[in-house]
C-alpha positions in Angstrom: -0.3 0.0 0.2 1.2 3.7 -1.0 1.2 5.7 1.9 2.5 8.9 0.0 3.3 9.9 -3.7 5.3 12.7 -4.2 4.6 14.7 -7.5 6.0 17.8 -9.4 4.5 21.0 -10.9 7.8 21.4 -13.4 6.2 24.7 -15.1 6.5 26.2 -11.7 9.9 24.7 -11.0 12.5 27.4 -11.3 15.7 24.8 -10.2 16.5 26.3 -7.1 17.3 23.1 -5.9 16.3 23.2 -1.9 14.5 19.6 -3.0 17.7 18.0 -3.7 19.6 19.4 -0.9 17.1 18.7 1.7 16.4 15.1 0.4 19.3 14.0 -2.0 17.6 10.1 -2.0 14.1 11.7 -3.0 15.0 14.2 -5.3 17.9 15.1 -8.2 18.0 18.2 -10.3 18.2 17.5 -14.3 21.7 18.3 -15.7 20.3 20.6 -18.8 18.0 22.5 -17.3 18.0 22.1 -13.5 14.6 21.2 -12.9 13.3 18.6 -10.3 13.7 15.1 -11.1 11.8 12.6 -8.3 14.0 9.3 -8.0 11.5 8.2 -5.7 7.8 9.0 -5.8 6.5 6.8 -3.2 8.9 7.8 -0.3 9.1 5.1 2.5 7.5 5.6 6.2 11.0 6.6 7.1 11.5 8.6 4.3 8.4 11.0 4.5 9.4 13.2 6.8 12.4 14.0 4.8 10.1 14.4 2.0 7.9 17.0 3.8 10.5 19.3 4.8 12.3 19.1 1.1 8.5 20.1 -0.4 8.1 23.1 2.3 11.3 23.7 1.5 10.6 24.5 -2.0 10.8 28.5 -2.8 8.6 27.9 -6.0 6.0 25.5 -4.3 6.7 23.4 -7.3 6.6 20.4 -5.3 3.1 18.6 -3.5 2.8 14.9 -0.7 0.2 13.5 -1.3 -1.5 10.5 0.9 -0.1 11.8 4.2 
């Protein structure tokens, strides 16, 4: 059962990189344009606090976490 799912709005992402800095196991940045790449869209229970922190750190509010 999936308890949380990460989503990114790539039109809002400006490549600030806070998500990758806060949770590098979950997020990366595209090498060409710097926008977010979600490495694991379904974080484990242990990763959910990190995911929430990374979502909150996004200056453009391009990330959401559903189901939690």
